[in-house]
TIVO-102447 format. One record per residue (C-alpha): residue in one letter; z, x, y. Coordinates in steps of 0.05 Angstrom, whole numbers, padded with zeros to 5 digits, always signed. Last residue first. Example, Ala and Ser with C-alpha at 12.3 -4.5 7.8 and 13.67 -1.06 7.14 Angstrom:
<sites>
s+00143+00273-00021;a+00156+00246-00090;
</sites>
This chain:
<sites>
x+01974+01983+02035;x+02010+01921+02007;x+02067+01905+01964;x+02124+01857+01967;x+02127+01790+01929;x+02056+01771+01902;x+02053+01840+01862;x+02094+01808+01806;x+02111+01867+01756;x+02119+01906+01820;x+02060+01952+01843;x+02060+02027+01860;x+01998+02044+01905;x+01996+02118+01922;x+02013+02141+01846;x+02061+02200+01841;x+02027+02263+01817;x+02072+02292+01766;x+02119+02347+01788;x+02127+02406+01747;x+02104+02457+01800;x+02149+02427+01853;x+02208+02435+01815;x+02238+02363+01796;x+02293+02334+01840;x+02246+02300+01886;x+02215+02263+01827;x+02283+02237+01795;x+02300+02214+01864;x+02238+02175+01876;x+02241+02147+01804;x+02313+02124+01817;x+02292+02095+01885;x+02230+02059+01852;x+02276+02027+01801;x+02327+02005+01852;x+02270+01974+01900;x+02241+01934+01838;x+02309+01906+01826;x+02319+01884+01896;x+02249+01850+01900;x+02264+01815+01833;x+02328+01786+01864;x+02288+01756+01920;x+02300+01780+01992;x+02318+01746+02056;x+02278+01693+02091;x+02224+01655+02055;x+02152+01648+02070;x+02117+01581+02048;x+02079+01588+01978;x+02008+01607+01975;x+01945+01569+01953;x+01946+01514+02005;x+01964+01515+02081;x+01894+01491+02104;x+01879+01557+02128;x+01897+01589+02062;x+01850+01539+02027;x+01792+01558+02067;x+01809+01630+02056;x+01803+01620+01983;x+01737+01580+01988;x+01716+01638+02035;x+01720+01690+01987;x+01785+01733+01962;x+01744+01779+01912;x+01748+01839+01958;x+01819+01830+01976;x+01858+01789+02034;x+01929+01806+02032;x+01974+01744+02050;x+02023+01761+02106;x+02098+01742+02117;x+02128+01766+02179;x+02188+01811+02163;x+02218+01832+02230;x+02205+01767+02265;x+02234+01726+02204;x+02191+01662+02194;x+02221+01598+02221;x+02158+01581+02259;x+02116+01591+02196;x+02084+01645+02152;x+02047+01635+02091;x+02060+01676+02029;x+02032+01739+01999;x+02104+01772+02010;x+02073+01826+02059;x+02118+01851+02112;x+02098+01855+02187;x+02145+01879+02242;x+02164+01853+02310;x+02200+01874+02373;x+02196+01950+02363;x+02248+01995+02400;x+02262+02047+02349;x+02330+02010+02335;x+02291+01947+02316;x+02249+01988+02265;x+02312+02027+02240;x+02349+01958+02231;x+02292+01930+02187;x+02291+01994+02143;x+02366+01986+02129;x+02357+01914+02114;x+02301+01931+02062;x+02226+01945+02070;x+02163+01955+02026;x+02105+01918+02050;x+02061+01973+02019;x+02076+02011+02083;x+02114+01968+02129;x+02077+01945+02190;x+02105+01955+02261;x+02099+01919+02326;x+02113+01936+02402;x+02072+01996+02424;x+02069+02008+02499;x+02009+02047+02528;x+01986+02114+02545;x+01944+02109+02477;x+01965+02176+02454;x+02032+02181+02479;x+02046+02112+02455;x+02018+02126+02390;x+02056+02190+02380;x+02122+02154+02408;x+02117+02098+02357;x+02102+02144+02299;x+02165+02186+02320;x+02206+02120+02317;x+02182+02096+02250;x+02167+02152+02200;x+02206+02205+02236;x+02269+02162+02244;x+02262+02137+02170;x+02266+02212+02147;x+02328+02220+02181;x+02356+02157+02150;x+02334+02177+02079;x+02279+02150+02048;x+02266+02098+01987;x+02257+02036+02034;x+02204+02069+02073;x+02151+02074+02017;x+02114+02130+02048;x+02054+02122+02094;x+02054+02188+02134;x+02074+02165+02206;x+02090+02096+02197;x+02038+02032+02201;x+02045+02030+02274;x+02015+01979+02320;x+01952+01972+02358;x+01932+01901+02388;x+01856+01889+02390;x+01835+01870+02459;x+01767+01903+02465;x+01797+01966+02503;x+01849+01973+02446;x+01792+01978+02392;x+01756+02029+02433;x+01821+02070+02445;x+01830+02070+02368;x+01761+02094+02359;x+01769+02148+02410;x+01834+02171+02380;x+01800+02179+02311;x+01803+02130+02255;x+01809+02151+02185;x+01773+02180+02127;x+01792+02166+02051;x+01793+02231+02008;x+01734+02255+01971;x+01724+02318+02016;x+01793+02334+02053;x+01806+02293+02112;x+01793+02317+02182;x+01850+02294+02229;x+01835+02245+02285;x+01889+02198+02267;x+01921+02214+02203;x+01989+02232+02222;x+01991+02167+02259;x+01983+02116+02204;x+01952+02054+02236;x+01966+01982+02242;x+01911+01939+02275;x+01922+01868+02305;x+01870+01817+02318;x+01843+01769+02367;x+01775+01732+02353;x+01719+01720+02401;x+01671+01707+02343;x+01619+01763+02365;x+01678+01806+02385;x+01713+01801+02318;x+01648+01816+02283;x+01632+01879+02329;x+01706+01903+02315;x+01699+01902+02235;x+01642+01946+02229;x+01649+02010+02269;x+01721+02003+02295;x+01754+01979+02230;x+01702+02016+02197;x+01738+02083+02215;x+01798+02063+02170;x+01865+02053+02205;x+01916+02040+02149;x+01928+01962+02157;x+01889+01909+02189;x+01917+01843+02218;x+01883+01775+02227;x+01933+01723+02251;x+01918+01645+02251;x+01943+01589+02297;x+01917+01514+02290;x+01948+01489+02358;x+01985+01542+02402;x+02059+01555+02383;x+02103+01551+02449;x+02127+01615+02478;x+02194+01651+02482;x+02228+01620+02421;x+02231+01685+02384;x+02180+01665+02332;x+02134+01647+02391;x+02144+01714+02423;x+02131+01747+02353;x+02066+01709+02349;x+02040+01740+02417;x+02065+01807+02389;x+02024+01795+02324;x+01961+01781+02360;x+01940+01708+02359;x+01876+01672+02338;x+01873+01598+02353;x+01832+01567+02290;x+01776+01517+02306;x+01755+01513+02234;x+01688+01540+02255;x+01719+01604+02285;x+01761+01616+02222;x+01699+01601+02176;x+01657+01652+02219;x+01712+01702+02213;x+01708+01692+02134;x+01630+01696+02133;x+01630+01758+02175;x+01681+01791+02127;x+01639+01769+02067;x+01577+01807+02097;x+01615+01869+02115;x+01643+01875+02043;x+01722+01869+02034;x+01749+01936+02015;x+01819+01933+01988;x+01800+01922+01913;x+01744+01971+01917;x+01786+02025+01887;x+01794+02099+01886;x+01848+02099+01944;x+01794+02060+01984;x+01727+02052+01946;x+01670+02039+01997;x+01629+01974+02008;x+01665+01964+02078;x+01712+01928+02118;x+01777+01966+02094;x+01847+01938+02100;x+01857+01864+02113;x+01921+01826+02117;x+01916+01753+02137;x+01976+01713+02175;x+01966+01642+02157;x+02009+01603+02204;x+02033+01537+02173;x+02065+01490+02220;x+02135+01466+02193;x+02148+01394+02189;x+02201+01368+02236;x+02263+01346+02195;x+02271+01270+02194;x+02320+01239+02241;x+02387+01216+02221;
</sites>
């Protein structure tokens, strides 16, 4: 009997803001521009082959070979600094990337004190320089708590809006907060996407699920040493298929909370936090 072929580790990095500004009231999701430059320089120095998510999805489907030393760089939420700060660094080091945006926020003036968002010109600039654009839903709700009609709006409508605005096909999706379920994955497939990113804080590989690609969130304190370990396949477990029991329990808890919140009169509803986290955030949570 021949030995099983070892899996090639594919680090899929999940960034948010590249700035020194708080996002959602915290610096946790903001990687400083200097640190980001160092991290991208490290990826280039290590001789990694950067892939867009759609190119990696073709590998997972068996339609393309896996290049040597692959890595994926992704961004969620669509902050303006993606075009203003991250893009020049990506171009300097000749690195491909994928950006997932929330369509209802594009080009919309945000209330004072709230997080800014890309406009359509910034999005077009990203795409013009080779950044793949994907959907991060329409309004950034936890999709596994929504009804089917709401899912269609968040998933299918956001794709149509992006394709209309960009005049180009959009084939990849990223689950808000990383939350998904079998029903959500089916809705993503039915909407015409060919791939989707989860979180899991685990390392992807050739046997990963093309509709739940594992990513590792890069936070403000991650640093180049931790990134170097990820590139070597250390520091995080390999991605698993299916769900952990803990993930299902956390979803059941959030669904009950969602139903109770929706049932209260609007005037008596407490403000729901934007970033719910399970007891072990290493499973499924992202922006």
